[in-house]
Backbone as a printed PyTorch tensor [residue, N CA C, xyz], in Angstrom:
tensor([[[ -60.4160, -161.7810,  -34.5190],
         [ -61.7730, -161.1890,  -34.9580],
         [ -61.5600, -159.8070,  -36.0160]],

        [[ -60.9510, -159.0690,  -35.8620],
         [ -60.8970, -157.7090,  -36.8530],
         [ -60.6180, -158.0000,  -37.9260]],

        [[ -59.6550, -159.0770,  -38.0960],
         [ -59.2050, -159.4610,  -39.1370],
         [ -60.5240, -160.5340,  -40.3150]],

        [[ -60.9280, -161.2080,  -39.3110],
         [ -62.2240, -161.9870,  -40.0750],
         [ -62.9220, -161.1170,  -40.2180]],

        [[ -63.3780, -160.0490,  -39.7380],
         [ -64.4650, -159.3510,  -40.2760],
         [ -63.9160, -158.2200,  -41.3130]],

        [[ -62.8560, -157.9890,  -41.6840],
         [ -62.1390, -157.5870,  -42.6920],
         [ -62.0560, -158.3630,  -44.0370]],

        [[ -61.9530, -159.5880,  -43.7170],
         [ -62.4050, -160.7530,  -44.6740],
         [ -64.0260, -160.6690,  -45.2360]],

        [[ -64.8420, -160.3210,  -44.2780],
         [ -66.2060, -160.5110,  -44.7730],
         [ -66.6290, -159.3000,  -45.4860]],

        [[ -65.9530, -158.0870,  -45.2510],
         [ -66.0240, -156.8890,  -45.6730],
         [ -64.9560, -156.5550,  -46.9750]],

        [[ -64.3330, -157.1990,  -47.4580],
         [ -63.2280, -157.3000,  -48.5280],
         [ -64.1080, -156.9530,  -49.7810]],

        [[ -63.5590, -155.9750,  -50.6570],
         [ -64.3480, -155.8350,  -51.7070],
         [ -63.7180, -156.7360,  -52.7470]],

        [[ -64.5860, -157.6520,  -52.7840],
         [ -64.4720, -158.7200,  -54.0360],
         [ -63.0350, -159.6410,  -53.9170]],

        [[ -62.1210, -159.1250,  -53.1740],
         [ -60.8130, -159.8230,  -53.5140],
         [ -60.6590, -159.9300,  -51.8840]],

        [[ -60.5040, -161.0260,  -51.1390],
         [ -60.2610, -161.2730,  -49.8020],
         [ -58.5400, -160.7560,  -49.4340]],

        [[ -57.5590, -161.2220,  -50.6390],
         [ -56.3280, -160.4120,  -50.4990],
         [ -56.0870, -159.0770,  -49.9410]],

        [[ -56.9690, -158.1230,  -50.4290],
         [ -57.3710, -156.6550,  -50.1830],
         [ -57.5780, -156.7290,  -48.6610]],

        [[ -58.2640, -157.4940,  -47.8820],
         [ -58.2680, -157.4310,  -46.5090],
         [ -56.5610, -157.8840,  -45.9280]],

        [[ -56.4160, -158.9500,  -46.4230],
         [ -54.9900, -159.2160,  -45.9930],
         [ -53.8190, -158.1620,  -46.2020]],

        [[ -53.7910, -157.4200,  -47.5220],
         [ -53.0930, -156.8300,  -47.5790],
         [ -53.1670, -155.3890,  -46.5310]],

        [[ -54.3610, -155.0520,  -46.0130],
         [ -54.4040, -153.9710,  -45.3940],
         [ -53.8300, -154.6050,  -43.8920]],

        [[ -53.5320, -155.5760,  -43.6550],
         [ -53.2970, -155.8100,  -42.0520],
         [ -51.8100, -156.5880,  -42.3230]],

        [[ -51.3540, -156.4130,  -43.5590],
         [ -49.7050, -157.0450,  -43.6570],
         [ -48.8050, -156.2910,  -43.2520]],

        [[ -48.9500, -155.2800,  -43.0680],
         [ -47.9970, -154.0640,  -42.4060],
         [ -47.0580, -155.1020,  -41.0250]],

        [[ -47.4800, -155.9230,  -40.5430],
         [ -46.6330, -156.4880,  -39.7460],
         [ -46.7720, -155.5190,  -37.9130]],

        [[ -47.6820, -154.6990,  -38.1870],
         [ -47.7980, -153.8600,  -36.6570],
         [ -49.1190, -154.4830,  -36.3640]],

        [[ -49.0560, -154.6150,  -34.7670],
         [ -50.0940, -155.0060,  -34.0360],
         [ -50.8450, -153.7950,  -33.8200]],

        [[ -52.1140, -154.2380,  -33.7840],
         [ -53.0620, -152.9610,  -33.6790],
         [ -52.8610, -152.3230,  -32.2340]],

        [[ -52.5960, -150.8530,  -32.5460],
         [ -52.6390, -149.9730,  -31.2550],
         [ -51.0230, -149.6430,  -31.4160]],

        [[ -50.2420, -150.3190,  -32.2330],
         [ -48.6300, -150.0520,  -32.2990],
         [ -48.2790, -148.6860,  -32.7240]],

        [[ -49.3150, -148.3570,  -33.5300],
         [ -49.2680, -146.9120,  -34.1150],
         [ -48.9270, -145.7460,  -32.9990]],

        [[ -48.6470, -144.5330,  -33.6070],
         [ -48.3030, -143.4120,  -32.7700],
         [ -49.7730, -142.9570,  -32.1980]],

        [[ -50.7310, -143.4450,  -32.5300],
         [ -51.7740, -142.6430,  -31.6200],
         [ -52.3140, -142.7440,  -30.3550]],

        [[ -52.7490, -143.3730,  -29.6550],
         [ -53.3380, -143.3630,  -28.3420],
         [ -55.1170, -143.5790,  -28.4440]],

        [[ -55.6870, -142.9170,  -27.7250],
         [ -57.3670, -142.9110,  -28.0680],
         [ -57.8770, -143.9200,  -27.0110]],

        [[ -59.0080, -143.8350,  -27.3350],
         [ -60.0100, -144.8780,  -26.2650],
         [ -60.0060, -146.4450,  -26.8960]],

        [[ -59.8390, -146.4340,  -27.9740],
         [ -59.9860, -148.2280,  -28.8820],
         [ -58.7540, -148.2550,  -29.5050]],

        [[ -57.6460, -148.5280,  -28.7820],
         [ -56.3480, -148.7770,  -29.6790],
         [ -56.5410, -149.5550,  -30.5730]],

        [[ -57.5630, -150.6440,  -30.7080],
         [ -57.2090, -151.5370,  -31.6730],
         [ -57.8180, -151.4510,  -32.9380]],

        [[ -58.5410, -150.2970,  -32.9010],
         [ -59.0380, -149.4370,  -34.4130],
         [ -57.9760, -148.6070,  -35.0590]],

        [[ -56.9990, -148.3490,  -34.1770],
         [ -55.9400, -147.0730,  -34.8380],
         [ -55.3030, -147.4570,  -36.1460]],

        [[ -55.3250, -149.0390,  -36.4010],
         [ -54.3470, -148.9260,  -37.4920],
         [ -55.2530, -149.9720,  -38.6010]],

        [[ -56.6490, -150.3570,  -38.0870],
         [ -57.1100, -151.2540,  -38.7720],
         [ -58.4540, -150.5440,  -39.4180]],

        [[ -58.4640, -150.2160,  -40.7740],
         [ -59.4700, -149.3830,  -41.2330],
         [ -60.7910, -149.9590,  -41.5340]],

        [[ -61.4910, -150.4930,  -39.9080],
         [ -62.9710, -151.0520,  -40.2370],
         [ -63.9020, -150.2970,  -40.1310]],

        [[ -63.7520, -148.7970,  -39.7940],
         [ -65.2610, -148.2430,  -40.2030],
         [ -65.0200, -147.6610,  -41.3900]],

        [[ -64.0120, -147.6940,  -42.3250],
         [ -64.1180, -147.2590,  -43.6560],
         [ -64.6320, -148.7910,  -44.1070]],

        [[ -64.2250, -149.7630,  -43.8330],
         [ -64.7390, -151.0030,  -44.6950],
         [ -65.9320, -151.0330,  -44.2410]],

        [[ -66.8090, -150.9930,  -43.1800],
         [ -68.0410, -150.9330,  -43.0610],
         [ -68.9890, -150.1060,  -43.7430]],

        [[ -68.3680, -149.0330,  -44.1110],
         [ -69.1540, -147.6740,  -44.6280],
         [ -69.0050, -147.9410,  -46.3170]],

        [[ -68.0730, -148.6440,  -46.7670],
         [ -67.7900, -149.0270,  -48.0260],
         [ -68.8360, -150.2190,  -48.5970]],

        [[ -69.0870, -151.1070,  -47.0810],
         [ -69.7690, -152.0770,  -47.6660],
         [ -71.5090, -151.6150,  -47.3690]],

        [[ -71.5800, -150.5220,  -46.6740],
         [ -72.7460, -150.1950,  -46.8690],
         [ -73.4310, -149.4640,  -47.7630]],

        [[ -72.2930, -148.6070,  -48.7640],
         [ -72.7680, -148.0000,  -49.8610],
         [ -72.4430, -149.0200,  -51.0010]],

        [[ -71.7390, -149.9330,  -50.7920],
         [ -71.6480, -150.6760,  -51.9790],
         [ -72.1810, -152.1250,  -52.0470]],

        [[ -72.0470, -152.9920,  -51.0810],
         [ -72.6110, -154.1420,  -51.1470],
         [ -73.4360, -154.3010,  -49.5260]],

        [[ -74.5150, -153.7010,  -49.1370],
         [ -74.7710, -153.7870,  -47.6670],
         [ -75.0240, -155.0710,  -47.5650]],

        [[ -75.4000, -156.2170,  -48.3930],
         [ -75.4390, -157.1540,  -47.8080],
         [ -74.5910, -158.2400,  -46.8050]],

        [[ -73.1810, -157.5720,  -47.5470],
         [ -71.8860, -158.0920,  -46.3760],
         [ -72.6060, -157.6560,  -45.3400]],

        [[ -73.3030, -156.6500,  -44.4620],
         [ -73.5140, -156.1040,  -43.3290],
         [ -74.1200, -157.0330,  -42.7950]],

        [[ -75.3750, -157.9030,  -43.2570],
         [ -75.9940, -158.7710,  -43.2780],
         [ -75.3610, -160.0180,  -42.7610]],

        [[ -74.2000, -160.3630,  -43.1800],
         [ -73.2460, -161.5060,  -42.6680],
         [ -72.7020, -161.0930,  -41.6240]],

        [[ -72.2870, -159.4030,  -41.1540],
         [ -71.4060, -159.5330,  -40.1930],
         [ -72.3250, -159.2070,  -39.0440]],

        [[ -73.9040, -158.8210,  -39.0540],
         [ -74.8380, -158.5980,  -38.2670],
         [ -74.9770, -160.1120,  -37.8440]],

        [[ -75.3200, -161.2020,  -38.5860],
         [ -75.5630, -162.3770,  -38.0980],
         [ -74.3210, -162.8570,  -36.9650]],

        [[ -72.9800, -162.8400,  -37.6500],
         [ -71.9250, -163.0660,  -36.6330],
         [ -72.1040, -162.6980,  -35.3030]],

        [[ -72.1240, -161.0620,  -35.4220],
         [ -72.4520, -160.4490,  -34.1470],
         [ -73.3680, -161.0820,  -33.0600]],

        [[ -74.7320, -161.1850,  -33.7860],
         [ -75.2810, -161.6890,  -32.8740],
         [ -74.9240, -163.1210,  -32.3650]],

        [[ -74.5540, -164.0240,  -33.4290],
         [ -74.0010, -165.1990,  -32.7680],
         [ -73.2780, -164.8860,  -31.7680]],

        [[ -72.4230, -164.4690,  -31.7070],
         [ -71.5070, -164.0930,  -30.8350],
         [ -71.5200, -163.5620,  -29.6300]],

        [[ -73.1660, -162.7160,  -29.8170],
         [ -73.3800, -162.0390,  -28.2070],
         [ -74.3040, -163.1930,  -27.4250]],

        [[ -74.6480, -164.3940,  -28.7100],
         [ -75.7190, -165.4060,  -28.1100],
         [ -74.8780, -166.3430,  -27.2720]],

        [[ -73.5010, -166.6700,  -27.9510],
         [ -72.6880, -167.4650,  -27.3780],
         [ -72.1790, -167.6550,  -26.0960]],

        [[ -72.1740, -168.4040,  -24.7990],
         [ -71.4320, -168.6750,  -24.0340],
         [ -70.4220, -167.4700,  -23.6400]],

        [[ -69.1160, -167.7040,  -24.4090],
         [ -68.0130, -166.9640,  -24.2060],
         [ -67.7800, -165.8470,  -25.5070]],

        [[ -68.8330, -165.8930,  -26.0260],
         [ -68.8170, -165.0760,  -27.9280],
         [ -68.3210, -163.5050,  -27.2330]],

        [[ -69.2570, -163.2900,  -26.4560],
         [ -68.8610, -161.8650,  -26.1760],
         [ -67.5380, -161.4540,  -25.7490]],

        [[ -66.6400, -162.3960,  -25.2220],
         [ -65.2720, -162.0080,  -25.0950],
         [ -64.6890, -161.7630,  -26.3920]],

        [[ -65.1470, -162.4210,  -27.5820],
         [ -64.4040, -162.5500,  -28.6930],
         [ -64.8050, -160.9500,  -29.4670]],

        [[ -65.7830, -160.0930,  -29.1300],
         [ -65.9130, -158.8180,  -29.5000],
         [ -65.0120, -157.8700,  -29.5600]],

        [[ -64.1500, -157.1350,  -30.1300],
         [ -63.4160, -156.0200,  -29.5980],
         [ -64.0430, -154.9870,  -28.8220]],

        [[ -63.3220, -154.5790,  -27.8970],
         [ -63.9980, -153.6150,  -27.1750],
         [ -63.9690, -152.3750,  -28.0560]],

        [[ -65.1740, -151.5060,  -28.1680],
         [ -65.4090, -150.2360,  -28.7700],
         [ -65.8520, -150.7460,  -29.8320]],

        [[ -66.0780, -151.8820,  -30.4840],
         [ -66.7520, -152.5780,  -31.6970],
         [ -68.1100, -151.7110,  -31.7240]],

        [[ -68.8450, -152.1770,  -30.8230],
         [ -70.4620, -151.3830,  -31.0080],
         [ -70.4340, -150.2830,  -31.0880]],

        [[ -69.4770, -149.2870,  -30.6840],
         [ -69.6720, -147.8280,  -30.8360],
         [ -69.5820, -147.7560,  -32.7500]],

        [[ -68.8720, -148.4040,  -32.9650],
         [ -68.4100, -148.4640,  -34.3290],
         [ -69.3630, -148.9860,  -35.5410]],

        [[ -69.9840, -150.3230,  -34.8490],
         [ -70.9760, -150.9360,  -35.5510],
         [ -72.4660, -150.6310,  -35.5400]],

        [[ -73.1630, -150.2180,  -34.2750],
         [ -74.3900, -149.7740,  -34.0370],
         [ -74.7980, -148.8270,  -35.0810]],

        [[ -74.2630, -147.6210,  -35.1080],
         [ -74.8540, -146.7250,  -36.0390],
         [ -74.8970, -147.3300,  -37.5640]],

        [[ -73.9350, -147.8540,  -38.1650],
         [ -73.8570, -148.6560,  -39.6070],
         [ -74.7370, -149.3840,  -39.5720]],

        [[ -74.8140, -150.2680,  -38.7660],
         [ -76.1300, -151.4300,  -38.6830],
         [ -77.3230, -150.5440,  -38.7030]],

        [[ -77.7520, -149.6600,  -37.7570],
         [ -78.7620, -148.7720,  -37.7700],
         [ -79.0910, -148.0430,  -39.3470]],

        [[ -78.1600, -147.8280,  -40.0070],
         [ -78.3970, -146.9250,  -41.3240],
         [ -78.4710, -148.2930,  -42.2500]],

        [[ -78.1980, -149.3920,  -42.2100],
         [ -78.1780, -150.6610,  -43.1190],
         [ -79.6740, -151.0110,  -42.7240]],

        [[ -80.5980, -151.0100,  -41.5100],
         [ -81.5920, -151.5780,  -41.4130],
         [ -82.6890, -150.2400,  -41.9500]],

        [[ -82.2480, -148.9680,  -41.9250],
         [ -83.2020, -147.8010,  -42.2490],
         [ -83.2890, -147.8270,  -43.9520]],

        [[ -82.0530, -148.3840,  -44.6580],
         [ -82.2020, -148.4050,  -45.9800],
         [ -82.8540, -149.8370,  -46.6890]],

        [[ -83.3660, -150.5750,  -45.7000],
         [ -84.1200, -151.7320,  -46.2150],
         [ -85.4670, -151.1090,  -46.8570]]])
């Protein structure tokens, strides 16, 4: 799911998002720790903020995906733990900018 989100948010070239994840490490394998280990090695917040600044329409696609997942029978299981903590403030900012 995180990879797909990065592909949606990639700056013009989907290979950019693939390169971000090509290190071979699994999310959370870093030396971090923290509450949401899935986000330690994946620059999701940075990608969301870049999209908010440069191409906010990309966030509309992410919002549609998240809405569909939340409404699907098992879709909520596909949304990474802690994603709402990152997503909700970014989405609120996008809506305020309209």
